[in-house]
PyMOL commands that place a pseudoatom at each C-alpha (Angstrom):
pseudoatom trace, name=CA, resn=MET, resi=1, chain=A, elem=C, hetatm=0, pos=[-19.605, -12.204, -41.841]
pseudoatom trace, name=CA, resn=TYR, resi=2, chain=A, elem=C, hetatm=0, pos=[-23.006, -13.506, -41.017]
pseudoatom trace, name=CA, resn=GLU, resi=3, chain=A, elem=C, hetatm=0, pos=[-24.918, -15.435, -43.610]
pseudoatom trace, name=CA, resn=SER, resi=4, chain=A, elem=C, hetatm=0, pos=[-28.111, -13.629, -42.669]
pseudoatom trace, name=CA, resn=LEU, resi=5, chain=A, elem=C, hetatm=0, pos=[-26.586, -10.362, -43.861]
pseudoatom trace, name=CA, resn=LEU, resi=6, chain=A, elem=C, hetatm=0, pos=[-25.647, -11.819, -47.206]
pseudoatom trace, name=CA, resn=TYR, resi=7, chain=A, elem=C, hetatm=0, pos=[-28.887, -13.771, -47.592]
pseudoatom trace, name=CA, resn=PRO, resi=8, chain=A, elem=C, hetatm=0, pos=[-31.778, -12.050, -45.782]
pseudoatom trace, name=CA, resn=LYS, resi=9, chain=A, elem=C, hetatm=0, pos=[-34.156, -14.965, -46.284]
pseudoatom trace, name=CA, resn=THR, resi=10, chain=A, elem=C, hetatm=0, pos=[-31.866, -17.301, -44.365]
pseudoatom trace, name=CA, resn=THR, resi=11, chain=A, elem=C, hetatm=0, pos=[-32.480, -17.596, -40.631]
pseudoatom trace, name=CA, resn=ILE, resi=12, chain=A, elem=C, hetatm=0, pos=[-29.353, -19.617, -39.742]
pseudoatom trace, name=CA, resn=LEU, resi=13, chain=A, elem=C, hetatm=0, pos=[-26.362, -17.641, -38.468]
pseudoatom trace, name=CA, resn=LEU, resi=14, chain=A, elem=C, hetatm=0, pos=[-22.855, -18.924, -39.098]
pseudoatom trace, name=CA, resn=THR, resi=15, chain=A, elem=C, hetatm=0, pos=[-21.149, -17.975, -35.839]
pseudoatom trace, name=CA, resn=SER, resi=16, chain=A, elem=C, hetatm=0, pos=[-19.565, -19.575, -32.808]
pseudoatom trace, name=CA, resn=GLY, resi=17, chain=A, elem=C, hetatm=0, pos=[-21.640, -20.041, -29.680]
pseudoatom trace, name=CA, resn=GLU, resi=18, chain=A, elem=C, hetatm=0, pos=[-25.323, -20.591, -29.283]
pseudoatom trace, name=CA, resn=PRO, resi=19, chain=A, elem=C, hetatm=0, pos=[-27.544, -17.904, -30.855]
pseudoatom trace, name=CA, resn=GLU, resi=20, chain=A, elem=C, hetatm=0, pos=[-30.362, -16.513, -28.767]
pseudoatom trace, name=CA, resn=THR, resi=21, chain=A, elem=C, hetatm=0, pos=[-33.782, -15.284, -29.825]
pseudoatom trace, name=CA, resn=ILE, resi=22, chain=A, elem=C, hetatm=0, pos=[-34.662, -11.688, -28.999]
pseudoatom trace, name=CA, resn=LYS, resi=23, chain=A, elem=C, hetatm=0, pos=[-37.501, -9.358, -29.941]
pseudoatom trace, name=CA, resn=ARG, resi=24, chain=A, elem=C, hetatm=0, pos=[-36.937, -6.378, -32.180]
pseudoatom trace, name=CA, resn=TRP, resi=25, chain=A, elem=C, hetatm=0, pos=[-39.357, -3.797, -33.539]
pseudoatom trace, name=CA, resn=ASP, resi=26, chain=A, elem=C, hetatm=0, pos=[-40.301, -4.208, -37.189]
pseudoatom trace, name=CA, resn=LYS, resi=27, chain=A, elem=C, hetatm=0, pos=[-41.089, -0.861, -38.801]
pseudoatom trace, name=CA, resn=LYS, resi=28, chain=A, elem=C, hetatm=0, pos=[-42.734, -2.434, -41.805]
pseudoatom trace, name=CA, resn=HIS, resi=29, chain=A, elem=C, hetatm=0, pos=[-45.240, -4.583, -39.887]
pseudoatom trace, name=CA, resn=LYS, resi=30, chain=A, elem=C, hetatm=0, pos=[-45.232, -2.281, -36.820]
pseudoatom trace, name=CA, resn=GLN, resi=31, chain=A, elem=C, hetatm=0, pos=[-44.857, -5.056, -34.301]
pseudoatom trace, name=CA, resn=PHE, resi=32, chain=A, elem=C, hetatm=0, pos=[-42.192, -6.951, -32.380]
pseudoatom trace, name=CA, resn=VAL, resi=33, chain=A, elem=C, hetatm=0, pos=[-40.691, -9.922, -34.211]
pseudoatom trace, name=CA, resn=ASP, resi=34, chain=A, elem=C, hetatm=0, pos=[-38.315, -12.681, -33.106]
pseudoatom trace, name=CA, resn=VAL, resi=35, chain=A, elem=C, hetatm=0, pos=[-34.734, -12.257, -34.344]
pseudoatom trace, name=CA, resn=GLU, resi=36, chain=A, elem=C, hetatm=0, pos=[-31.790, -14.550, -33.740]
pseudoatom trace, name=CA, resn=ARG, resi=37, chain=A, elem=C, hetatm=0, pos=[-28.728, -12.846, -32.300]
pseudoatom trace, name=CA, resn=PRO, resi=38, chain=A, elem=C, hetatm=0, pos=[-25.221, -14.315, -32.015]
pseudoatom trace, name=CA, resn=GLU, resi=39, chain=A, elem=C, hetatm=0, pos=[-23.915, -14.938, -28.529]
pseudoatom trace, name=CA, resn=VAL, resi=40, chain=A, elem=C, hetatm=0, pos=[-20.951, -12.622, -28.966]
pseudoatom trace, name=CA, resn=ILE, resi=41, chain=A, elem=C, hetatm=0, pos=[-23.276, -9.644, -29.552]
pseudoatom trace, name=CA, resn=GLY, resi=42, chain=A, elem=C, hetatm=0, pos=[-25.107, -10.306, -26.290]
pseudoatom trace, name=CA, resn=LEU, resi=43, chain=A, elem=C, hetatm=0, pos=[-21.834, -10.604, -24.367]
pseudoatom trace, name=CA, resn=TYR, resi=44, chain=A, elem=C, hetatm=0, pos=[-20.580, -7.342, -25.846]
pseudoatom trace, name=CA, resn=ASN, resi=45, chain=A, elem=C, hetatm=0, pos=[-23.756, -5.433, -24.967]
pseudoatom trace, name=CA, resn=LYS, resi=46, chain=A, elem=C, hetatm=0, pos=[-23.679, -6.856, -21.456]
pseudoatom trace, name=CA, resn=SER, resi=47, chain=A, elem=C, hetatm=0, pos=[-20.088, -5.840, -20.674]
pseudoatom trace, name=CA, resn=MET, resi=48, chain=A, elem=C, hetatm=0, pos=[-19.918, -2.537, -22.549]
pseudoatom trace, name=CA, resn=GLY, resi=49, chain=A, elem=C, hetatm=0, pos=[-20.139, 0.787, -20.715]
pseudoatom trace, name=CA, resn=GLY, resi=50, chain=A, elem=C, hetatm=0, pos=[-16.612, 1.571, -19.522]
pseudoatom trace, name=CA, resn=VAL, resi=51, chain=A, elem=C, hetatm=0, pos=[-14.761, 2.784, -22.606]
pseudoatom trace, name=CA, resn=ASP, resi=52, chain=A, elem=C, hetatm=0, pos=[-17.919, 4.068, -24.297]
pseudoatom trace, name=CA, resn=VAL, resi=53, chain=A, elem=C, hetatm=0, pos=[-18.955, 6.226, -21.335]
pseudoatom trace, name=CA, resn=HIS, resi=54, chain=A, elem=C, hetatm=0, pos=[-15.393, 7.484, -20.919]
pseudoatom trace, name=CA, resn=ASP, resi=55, chain=A, elem=C, hetatm=0, pos=[-15.185, 8.542, -24.563]
pseudoatom trace, name=CA, resn=GLN, resi=56, chain=A, elem=C, hetatm=0, pos=[-18.549, 10.254, -24.241]
pseudoatom trace, name=CA, resn=LEU, resi=57, chain=A, elem=C, hetatm=0, pos=[-17.414, 12.237, -21.204]
pseudoatom trace, name=CA, resn=VAL, resi=58, chain=A, elem=C, hetatm=0, pos=[-14.207, 13.277, -22.965]
pseudoatom trace, name=CA, resn=SER, resi=59, chain=A, elem=C, hetatm=0, pos=[-16.197, 14.511, -25.963]
pseudoatom trace, name=CA, resn=PHE, resi=60, chain=A, elem=C, hetatm=0, pos=[-18.377, 16.803, -23.831]
pseudoatom trace, name=CA, resn=TYR, resi=61, chain=A, elem=C, hetatm=0, pos=[-15.647, 19.337, -23.004]
pseudoatom trace, name=CA, resn=ARG, resi=62, chain=A, elem=C, hetatm=0, pos=[-12.791, 18.405, -25.292]
pseudoatom trace, name=CA, resn=THR, resi=63, chain=A, elem=C, hetatm=0, pos=[-9.722, 20.624, -25.504]
pseudoatom trace, name=CA, resn=PHE, resi=64, chain=A, elem=C, hetatm=0, pos=[-9.602, 22.046, -29.018]
pseudoatom trace, name=CA, resn=ILE, resi=65, chain=A, elem=C, hetatm=0, pos=[-6.313, 23.271, -30.444]
pseudoatom trace, name=CA, resn=LYS, resi=66, chain=A, elem=C, hetatm=0, pos=[-5.639, 24.795, -33.859]
pseudoatom trace, name=CA, resn=SER, resi=67, chain=A, elem=C, hetatm=0, pos=[-2.413, 22.915, -34.447]
pseudoatom trace, name=CA, resn=ARG, resi=68, chain=A, elem=C, hetatm=0, pos=[-2.547, 19.977, -36.869]
pseudoatom trace, name=CA, resn=LYS, resi=69, chain=A, elem=C, hetatm=0, pos=[0.371, 18.148, -35.260]
pseudoatom trace, name=CA, resn=TRP, resi=70, chain=A, elem=C, hetatm=0, pos=[-0.822, 14.804, -34.027]
pseudoatom trace, name=CA, resn=THR, resi=71, chain=A, elem=C, hetatm=0, pos=[1.595, 14.922, -31.081]
pseudoatom trace, name=CA, resn=LEU, resi=72, chain=A, elem=C, hetatm=0, pos=[-0.044, 18.036, -29.627]
pseudoatom trace, name=CA, resn=ARG, resi=73, chain=A, elem=C, hetatm=0, pos=[-3.494, 16.582, -30.184]
pseudoatom trace, name=CA, resn=GLU, resi=74, chain=A, elem=C, hetatm=0, pos=[-2.481, 13.370, -28.414]
pseudoatom trace, name=CA, resn=ILE, resi=75, chain=A, elem=C, hetatm=0, pos=[-1.138, 15.370, -25.453]
pseudoatom trace, name=CA, resn=ALA, resi=76, chain=A, elem=C, hetatm=0, pos=[-4.376, 17.369, -25.213]
pseudoatom trace, name=CA, resn=HIS, resi=77, chain=A, elem=C, hetatm=0, pos=[-6.405, 14.163, -25.440]
pseudoatom trace, name=CA, resn=ALA, resi=78, chain=A, elem=C, hetatm=0, pos=[-4.285, 12.586, -22.710]
pseudoatom trace, name=CA, resn=PHE, resi=79, chain=A, elem=C, hetatm=0, pos=[-4.979, 15.558, -20.419]
pseudoatom trace, name=CA, resn=ASP, resi=80, chain=A, elem=C, hetatm=0, pos=[-8.710, 15.243, -21.125]
pseudoatom trace, name=CA, resn=MET, resi=81, chain=A, elem=C, hetatm=0, pos=[-8.634, 11.530, -20.318]
pseudoatom trace, name=CA, resn=ALA, resi=82, chain=A, elem=C, hetatm=0, pos=[-6.754, 12.161, -17.067]
pseudoatom trace, name=CA, resn=THR, resi=83, chain=A, elem=C, hetatm=0, pos=[-9.261, 14.856, -16.085]
pseudoatom trace, name=CA, resn=VAL, resi=84, chain=A, elem=C, hetatm=0, pos=[-12.232, 12.573, -16.738]
pseudoatom trace, name=CA, resn=ASN, resi=85, chain=A, elem=C, hetatm=0, pos=[-10.607, 9.750, -14.751]
pseudoatom trace, name=CA, resn=SER, resi=86, chain=A, elem=C, hetatm=0, pos=[-10.000, 12.130, -11.854]
pseudoatom trace, name=CA, resn=TRP, resi=87, chain=A, elem=C, hetatm=0, pos=[-13.613, 13.284, -11.964]
pseudoatom trace, name=CA, resn=LEU, resi=88, chain=A, elem=C, hetatm=0, pos=[-14.849, 9.678, -11.915]
pseudoatom trace, name=CA, resn=LYS, resi=89, chain=A, elem=C, hetatm=0, pos=[-12.710, 8.989, -8.830]
pseudoatom trace, name=CA, resn=TYR, resi=90, chain=A, elem=C, hetatm=0, pos=[-14.087, 12.172, -7.286]
pseudoatom trace, name=CA, resn=LYS, resi=91, chain=A, elem=C, hetatm=0, pos=[-17.647, 10.910, -7.918]
pseudoatom trace, name=CA, resn=GLN, resi=92, chain=A, elem=C, hetatm=0, pos=[-16.793, 7.607, -6.250]
pseudoatom trace, name=CA, resn=HIS, resi=93, chain=A, elem=C, hetatm=0, pos=[-15.376, 9.466, -3.257]
pseudoatom trace, name=CA, resn=THR, resi=94, chain=A, elem=C, hetatm=0, pos=[-18.481, 11.645, -2.899]
pseudoatom trace, name=CA, resn=LYS, resi=95, chain=A, elem=C, hetatm=0, pos=[-20.710, 8.577, -3.082]
pseudoatom trace, name=CA, resn=HIS, resi=96, chain=A, elem=C, hetatm=0, pos=[-18.607, 6.877, -0.422]
pseudoatom trace, name=CA, resn=CYS, resi=97, chain=A, elem=C, hetatm=0, pos=[-18.953, 9.963, 1.816]
pseudoatom trace, name=CA, resn=ASN, resi=98, chain=A, elem=C, hetatm=0, pos=[-22.731, 10.059, 1.195]
pseudoatom trace, name=CA, resn=LEU, resi=99, chain=A, elem=C, hetatm=0, pos=[-22.657, 13.601, -0.185]
pseudoatom trace, name=CA, resn=LEU, resi=100, chain=A, elem=C, hetatm=0, pos=[-25.720, 14.995, -1.901]
pseudoatom trace, name=CA, resn=ASN, resi=101, chain=A, elem=C, hetatm=0, pos=[-25.690, 15.525, -5.656]
pseudoatom trace, name=CA, resn=ARG, resi=102, chain=A, elem=C, hetatm=0, pos=[-26.251, 19.251, -5.205]
pseudoatom trace, name=CA, resn=ASN, resi=103, chain=A, elem=C, hetatm=0, pos=[-23.032, 19.451, -3.174]
pseudoatom trace, name=CA, resn=THR, resi=104, chain=A, elem=C, hetatm=0, pos=[-20.893, 17.715, -5.805]
pseudoatom trace, name=CA, resn=MET, resi=105, chain=A, elem=C, hetatm=0, pos=[-19.276, 19.263, -8.849]
pseudoatom trace, name=CA, resn=ASP, resi=106, chain=A, elem=C, hetatm=0, pos=[-20.203, 18.269, -12.357]
pseudoatom trace, name=CA, resn=LEU, resi=107, chain=A, elem=C, hetatm=0, pos=[-17.543, 17.646, -14.990]
pseudoatom trace, name=CA, resn=LEU, resi=108, chain=A, elem=C, hetatm=0, pos=[-17.414, 21.244, -16.213]
pseudoatom trace, name=CA, resn=ALA, resi=109, chain=A, elem=C, hetatm=0, pos=[-17.090, 22.728, -12.715]
pseudoatom trace, name=CA, resn=PHE, resi=110, chain=A, elem=C, hetatm=0, pos=[-14.442, 20.120, -11.889]
pseudoatom trace, name=CA, resn=LYS, resi=111, chain=A, elem=C, hetatm=0, pos=[-12.366, 21.038, -14.944]
pseudoatom trace, name=CA, resn=GLU, resi=112, chain=A, elem=C, hetatm=0, pos=[-12.666, 24.767, -14.186]
pseudoatom trace, name=CA, resn=ARG, resi=113, chain=A, elem=C, hetatm=0, pos=[-11.545, 24.266, -10.597]
pseudoatom trace, name=CA, resn=LEU, resi=114, chain=A, elem=C, hetatm=0, pos=[-8.686, 22.021, -11.677]
pseudoatom trace, name=CA, resn=ALA, resi=115, chain=A, elem=C, hetatm=0, pos=[-7.497, 24.560, -14.262]
pseudoatom trace, name=CA, resn=THR, resi=116, chain=A, elem=C, hetatm=0, pos=[-7.687, 27.457, -11.788]
pseudoatom trace, name=CA, resn=THR, resi=117, chain=A, elem=C, hetatm=0, pos=[-5.775, 25.483, -9.169]
pseudoatom trace, name=CA, resn=LEU, resi=118, chain=A, elem=C, hetatm=0, pos=[-3.031, 24.475, -11.610]
pseudoatom trace, name=CA, resn=ILE, resi=119, chain=A, elem=C, hetatm=0, pos=[-2.637, 28.070, -12.789]
pseudoatom trace, name=CA, resn=SER, resi=120, chain=A, elem=C, hetatm=0, pos=[-2.310, 29.266, -9.181]
pseudoatom trace, name=CA, resn=LEU, resi=121, chain=A, elem=C, hetatm=0, pos=[0.505, 26.811, -8.392]
pseudoatom trace, name=CA, resn=GLY, resi=122, chain=A, elem=C, hetatm=0, pos=[3.794, 28.622, -7.863]
pseudoatom trace, name=CA, resn=ARG, resi=123, chain=A, elem=C, hetatm=0, pos=[2.220, 32.079, -7.971]
pseudoatom trace, name=CA, resn=THR, resi=124, chain=A, elem=C, hetatm=0, pos=[2.656, 34.774, -5.370]
pseudoatom trace, name=CA, resn=LYS, resi=125, chain=A, elem=C, hetatm=0, pos=[-0.910, 35.914, -6.055]
pseudoatom trace, name=CA, resn=ALA, resi=126, chain=A, elem=C, hetatm=0, pos=[-3.930, 33.677, -6.250]
pseudoatom trace, name=CA, resn=PHE, resi=127, chain=A, elem=C, hetatm=0, pos=[-5.371, 33.417, -9.760]
pseudoatom trace, name=CA, resn=ILE, resi=128, chain=A, elem=C, hetatm=0, pos=[-8.901, 34.783, -10.052]
pseudoatom trace, name=CA, resn=THR, resi=129, chain=A, elem=C, hetatm=0, pos=[-10.770, 34.536, -13.341]
pseudoatom trace, name=CA, resn=PRO, resi=130, chain=A, elem=C, hetatm=0, pos=[-11.772, 38.070, -14.326]
pseudoatom trace, name=CA, resn=PRO, resi=131, chain=A, elem=C, hetatm=0, pos=[-15.228, 38.624, -15.826]
pseudoatom trace, name=CA, resn=ARG, resi=132, chain=A, elem=C, hetatm=0, pos=[-15.025, 38.547, -19.613]
pseudoatom trace, name=CA, resn=LYS, resi=133, chain=A, elem=C, hetatm=0, pos=[-16.686, 41.079, -21.874]
pseudoatom trace, name=CA, resn=ARG, resi=134, chain=A, elem=C, hetatm=0, pos=[-18.984, 39.693, -24.530]
pseudoatom trace, name=CA, resn=GLY, resi=135, chain=A, elem=C, hetatm=0, pos=[-18.526, 40.433, -28.223]
pseudoatom trace, name=CA, resn=ARG, resi=136, chain=A, elem=C, hetatm=0, pos=[-15.590, 40.668, -30.602]
pseudoatom trace, name=CA, resn=PRO, resi=137, chain=A, elem=C, hetatm=0, pos=[-12.678, 42.793, -29.337]
pseudoatom trace, name=CA, resn=SER, resi=138, chain=A, elem=C, hetatm=0, pos=[-12.276, 46.097, -31.133]
pseudoatom trace, name=CA, resn=THR, resi=139, chain=A, elem=C, hetatm=0, pos=[-9.025, 46.858, -33.005]
pseudoatom trace, name=CA, resn=THR, resi=140, chain=A, elem=C, hetatm=0, pos=[-9.432, 50.646, -32.965]
pseudoatom trace, name=CA, resn=PRO, resi=141, chain=A, elem=C, hetatm=0, pos=[-9.810, 52.679, -29.792]
pseudoatom trace, name=CA, resn=SER, resi=142, chain=A, elem=C, hetatm=0, pos=[-13.363, 53.890, -29.433]
pseudoatom trace, name=CA, resn=PRO, resi=143, chain=A, elem=C, hetatm=0, pos=[-13.964, 57.529, -28.475]
pseudoatom trace, name=CA, resn=THR, resi=144, chain=A, elem=C, hetatm=0, pos=[-14.911, 58.098, -24.883]
pseudoatom trace, name=CA, resn=PRO, resi=145, chain=A, elem=C, hetatm=0, pos=[-18.627, 58.901, -24.762]
pseudoatom trace, name=CA, resn=GLU, resi=146, chain=A, elem=C, hetatm=0, pos=[-20.001, 61.598, -22.548]
pseudoatom trace, name=CA, resn=PRO, resi=147, chain=A, elem=C, hetatm=0, pos=[-21.160, 60.319, -19.198]
pseudoatom trace, name=CA, resn=GLU, resi=148, chain=A, elem=C, hetatm=0, pos=[-24.909, 59.993, -18.903]
pseudoatom trace, name=CA, resn=VAL, resi=149, chain=A, elem=C, hetatm=0, pos=[-26.640, 60.216, -15.587]
pseudoatom trace, name=CA, resn=GLN, resi=150, chain=A, elem=C, hetatm=0, pos=[-28.886, 57.179, -15.222]
pseudoatom trace, name=CA, resn=PRO, resi=151, chain=A, elem=C, hetatm=0, pos=[-30.590, 55.873, -12.124]
pseudoatom trace, name=CA, resn=ALA, resi=152, chain=A, elem=C, hetatm=0, pos=[-29.040, 52.727, -10.746]
pseudoatom trace, name=CA, resn=LYS, resi=153, chain=A, elem=C, hetatm=0, pos=[-31.459, 49.843, -11.299]
pseudoatom trace, name=CA, resn=THR, resi=154, chain=A, elem=C, hetatm=0, pos=[-29.732, 46.956, -9.625]
pseudoatom trace, name=CA, resn=LYS, resi=155, chain=A, elem=C, hetatm=0, pos=[-26.507, 46.566, -7.716]
pseudoatom trace, name=CA, resn=PRO, resi=156, chain=A, elem=C, hetatm=0, pos=[-23.827, 44.835, -9.813]
pseudoatom trace, name=CA, resn=ARG, resi=157, chain=A, elem=C, hetatm=0, pos=[-22.982, 41.371, -8.679]
pseudoatom trace, name=CA, resn=SER, resi=158, chain=A, elem=C, hetatm=0, pos=[-19.647, 41.203, -6.895]
pseudoatom trace, name=CA, resn=VAL, resi=159, chain=A, elem=C, hetatm=0, pos=[-17.097, 38.625, -7.995]
pseudoatom trace, name=CA, resn=ASP, resi=160, chain=A, elem=C, hetatm=0, pos=[-16.015, 36.256, -5.251]
pseudoatom trace, name=CA, resn=SER, resi=161, chain=A, elem=C, hetatm=0, pos=[-12.257, 36.723, -4.865]
pseudoatom trace, name=CA, resn=THR, resi=162, chain=A, elem=C, hetatm=0, pos=[-11.786, 33.860, -2.403]
pseudoatom trace, name=CA, resn=PRO, resi=163, chain=A, elem=C, hetatm=0, pos=[-9.434, 31.248, -3.903]
pseudoatom trace, name=CA, resn=TYR, resi=164, chain=A, elem=C, hetatm=0, pos=[-10.007, 27.517, -3.655]
pseudoatom trace, name=CA, resn=GLU, resi=165, chain=A, elem=C, hetatm=0, pos=[-8.844, 25.481, -0.684]
pseudoatom trace, name=CA, resn=GLU, resi=166, chain=A, elem=C, hetatm=0, pos=[-6.064, 23.945, -2.776]
pseudoatom trace, name=CA, resn=THR, resi=167, chain=A, elem=C, hetatm=0, pos=[-4.521, 27.385, -3.258]
pseudoatom trace, name=CA, resn=ILE, resi=168, chain=A, elem=C, hetatm=0, pos=[-5.032, 28.473, 0.353]
pseudoatom trace, name=CA, resn=LYS, resi=169, chain=A, elem=C, hetatm=0, pos=[-3.239, 25.391, 1.682]
pseudoatom trace, name=CA, resn=ASP, resi=170, chain=A, elem=C, hetatm=0, pos=[-0.408, 25.159, -0.872]
pseudoatom trace, name=CA, resn=GLY, resi=171, chain=A, elem=C, hetatm=0, pos=[2.071, 26.598, 1.677]
pseudoatom trace, name=CA, resn=LEU, resi=172, chain=A, elem=C, hetatm=0, pos=[3.696, 29.039, -0.744]
pseudoatom trace, name=CA, resn=ASP, resi=173, chain=A, elem=C, hetatm=0, pos=[4.256, 32.747, -0.039]
pseudoatom trace, name=CA, resn=HIS, resi=174, chain=A, elem=C, hetatm=0, pos=[1.281, 33.403, 2.255]
pseudoatom trace, name=CA, resn=MET, resi=175, chain=A, elem=C, hetatm=0, pos=[2.334, 36.582, 4.059]
pseudoatom trace, name=CA, resn=PRO, resi=176, chain=A, elem=C, hetatm=0, pos=[0.140, 38.481, 6.552]
pseudoatom trace, name=CA, resn=THR, resi=177, chain=A, elem=C, hetatm=0, pos=[-0.257, 42.167, 5.721]
pseudoatom trace, name=CA, resn=PHE, resi=178, chain=A, elem=C, hetatm=0, pos=[-1.790, 44.952, 7.799]
pseudoatom trace, name=CA, resn=GLU, resi=179, chain=A, elem=C, hetatm=0, pos=[-4.420, 47.107, 6.114]
pseudoatom trace, name=CA, resn=TYR, resi=180, chain=A, elem=C, hetatm=0, pos=[-4.622, 50.711, 7.274]
pseudoatom trace, name=CA, resn=LYS, resi=181, chain=A, elem=C, hetatm=0, pos=[-8.289, 51.650, 7.090]
pseudoatom trace, name=CA, resn=PRO, resi=182, chain=A, elem=C, hetatm=0, pos=[-10.805, 52.774, 9.735]
pseudoatom trace, name=CA, resn=ASN, resi=183, chain=A, elem=C, hetatm=0, pos=[-13.330, 50.004, 9.080]
pseudoatom trace, name=CA, resn=SER, resi=184, chain=A, elem=C, hetatm=0, pos=[-12.190, 46.446, 9.673]
pseudoatom trace, name=CA, resn=SER, resi=185, chain=A, elem=C, hetatm=0, pos=[-13.332, 43.474, 7.590]
pseudoatom trace, name=CA, resn=ARG, resi=186, chain=A, elem=C, hetatm=0, pos=[-14.948, 40.261, 8.744]
pseudoatom trace, name=CA, resn=CYS, resi=187, chain=A, elem=C, hetatm=0, pos=[-12.622, 37.325, 9.296]
pseudoatom trace, name=CA, resn=LYS, resi=188, chain=A, elem=C, hetatm=0, pos=[-13.000, 34.621, 6.632]
pseudoatom trace, name=CA, resn=ASN, resi=189, chain=A, elem=C, hetatm=0, pos=[-12.379, 31.756, 9.028]
pseudoatom trace, name=CA, resn=ARG, resi=190, chain=A, elem=C, hetatm=0, pos=[-15.848, 30.295, 9.527]
pseudoatom trace, name=CA, resn=PRO, resi=191, chain=A, elem=C, hetatm=0, pos=[-15.845, 29.731, 13.305]
pseudoatom trace, name=CA, resn=CYS, resi=192, chain=A, elem=C, hetatm=0, pos=[-14.643, 33.291, 13.879]
pseudoatom trace, name=CA, resn=LYS, resi=193, chain=A, elem=C, hetatm=0, pos=[-17.074, 36.229, 13.863]
pseudoatom trace, name=CA, resn=PHE, resi=194, chain=A, elem=C, hetatm=0, pos=[-14.628, 39.026, 14.687]
pseudoatom trace, name=CA, resn=LYS, resi=195, chain=A, elem=C, hetatm=0, pos=[-13.230, 41.745, 12.438]
pseudoatom trace, name=CA, resn=THR, resi=196, chain=A, elem=C, hetatm=0, pos=[-9.596, 42.357, 11.600]
pseudoatom trace, name=CA, resn=ASN, resi=197, chain=A, elem=C, hetatm=0, pos=[-7.286, 44.526, 9.515]
pseudoatom trace, name=CA, resn=VAL, resi=198, chain=A, elem=C, hetatm=0, pos=[-4.851, 41.714, 8.710]
pseudoatom trace, name=CA, resn=TYR, resi=199, chain=A, elem=C, hetatm=0, pos=[-5.179, 39.920, 5.395]
pseudoatom trace, name=CA, resn=CYS, resi=200, chain=A, elem=C, hetatm=0, pos=[-3.193, 37.423, 3.312]
pseudoatom trace, name=CA, resn=ASP, resi=201, chain=A, elem=C, hetatm=0, pos=[-1.517, 39.211, 0.413]
pseudoatom trace, name=CA, resn=LYS, resi=202, chain=A, elem=C, hetatm=0, pos=[-1.737, 36.090, -1.766]
pseudoatom trace, name=CA, resn=CYS, resi=203, chain=A, elem=C, hetatm=0, pos=[-5.260, 34.874, -1.007]
pseudoatom trace, name=CA, resn=ASN, resi=204, chain=A, elem=C, hetatm=0, pos=[-6.608, 38.422, -0.469]
pseudoatom trace, name=CA, resn=ILE, resi=205, chain=A, elem=C, hetatm=0, pos=[-8.786, 37.314, 2.455]
pseudoatom trace, name=CA, resn=HIS, resi=206, chain=A, elem=C, hetatm=0, pos=[-8.949, 38.827, 5.948]
pseudoatom trace, name=CA, resn=LEU, resi=207, chain=A, elem=C, hetatm=0, pos=[-7.958, 36.588, 8.855]
pseudoatom trace, name=CA, resn=CYS, resi=208, chain=A, elem=C, hetatm=0, pos=[-7.386, 37.251, 12.542]
pseudoatom trace, name=CA, resn=PHE, resi=209, chain=A, elem=C, hetatm=0, pos=[-3.722, 37.394, 13.557]
pseudoatom trace, name=CA, resn=VAL, resi=210, chain=A, elem=C, hetatm=0, pos=[-3.844, 38.319, 17.239]
pseudoatom trace, name=CA, resn=PRO, resi=211, chain=A, elem=C, hetatm=0, pos=[-3.214, 36.386, 20.475]
pseudoatom trace, name=CA, resn=GLY, resi=212, chain=A, elem=C, hetatm=0, pos=[-6.125, 34.097, 21.207]
pseudoatom trace, name=CA, resn=ARG, resi=213, chain=A, elem=C, hetatm=0, pos=[-7.429, 34.122, 17.625]
pseudoatom trace, name=CA, resn=GLU, resi=214, chain=A, elem=C, hetatm=0, pos=[-5.023, 32.292, 15.316]
pseudoatom trace, name=CA, resn=CYS, resi=215, chain=A, elem=C, hetatm=0, pos=[-7.363, 32.165, 12.346]
pseudoatom trace, name=CA, resn=TYR, resi=216, chain=A, elem=C, hetatm=0, pos=[-4.521, 32.896, 9.943]
pseudoatom trace, name=CA, resn=ARG, resi=217, chain=A, elem=C, hetatm=0, pos=[-2.670, 29.703, 10.842]
pseudoatom trace, name=CA, resn=GLN, resi=218, chain=A, elem=C, hetatm=0, pos=[-5.833, 27.596, 11.055]
pseudoatom trace, name=CA, resn=LYS, resi=219, chain=A, elem=C, hetatm=0, pos=[-7.034, 28.689, 7.600]
pseudoatom trace, name=CA, resn=HIS, resi=220, chain=A, elem=C, hetatm=0, pos=[-3.731, 27.906, 5.893]
pseudoatom trace, name=CA, resn=ARG, resi=221, chain=A, elem=C, hetatm=0, pos=[-2.925, 24.621, 7.671]
pseudoatom trace, name=CA, resn=ASN, resi=222, chain=A, elem=C, hetatm=0, pos=[-6.076, 22.831, 8.847]
for i in range(1, 222): cmd.bond("trace and resi %d" % i, "trace and resi %d" % (i + 1))
show_as sticks, trace
zoom trace
């Protein structure tokens, strides 16, 4: 323990290394004063930033569980650490590819995409997060109110049902299905501008499956 902490009037610090003089703000005199700092404190402040930033990122969107078992909490914390490490590698990759910040995912979007992709693994249908209703769920069935005729103000926003690229290219149970309807849908393969009645029953996206337009194979393999 430093002697200056035990004896405030003393200016000599009992520590290894050479102390350095730095300026710190004095609230009492409202001015910067010279304070001696041990060398080990300067070395710590200079090299810190790895573990502290990592712990800060983990604390932003931590996985909370109700169980008090320390084993389950350690497993959840390990998953959070692995997710943060993956996001940091993703940021390094985007910087190496010179991508703009607006085209990169933040930590929350990265965790949501990772969770959706992991849930979709091994499924015959792509997982799509349904829109959640706000408020506490009711325990008793509410009576059906009488329909009221109201003018439509705005068109409800449609939920994008297109799965992520990781799910489209997982190579599991992607079967083409023909849709019997008079109006065809636009092909979801970007270079193609044609319409088709064939869609993937897992991804639920329309893709051309005719000679000369192999959009179905290109979307699931390239």
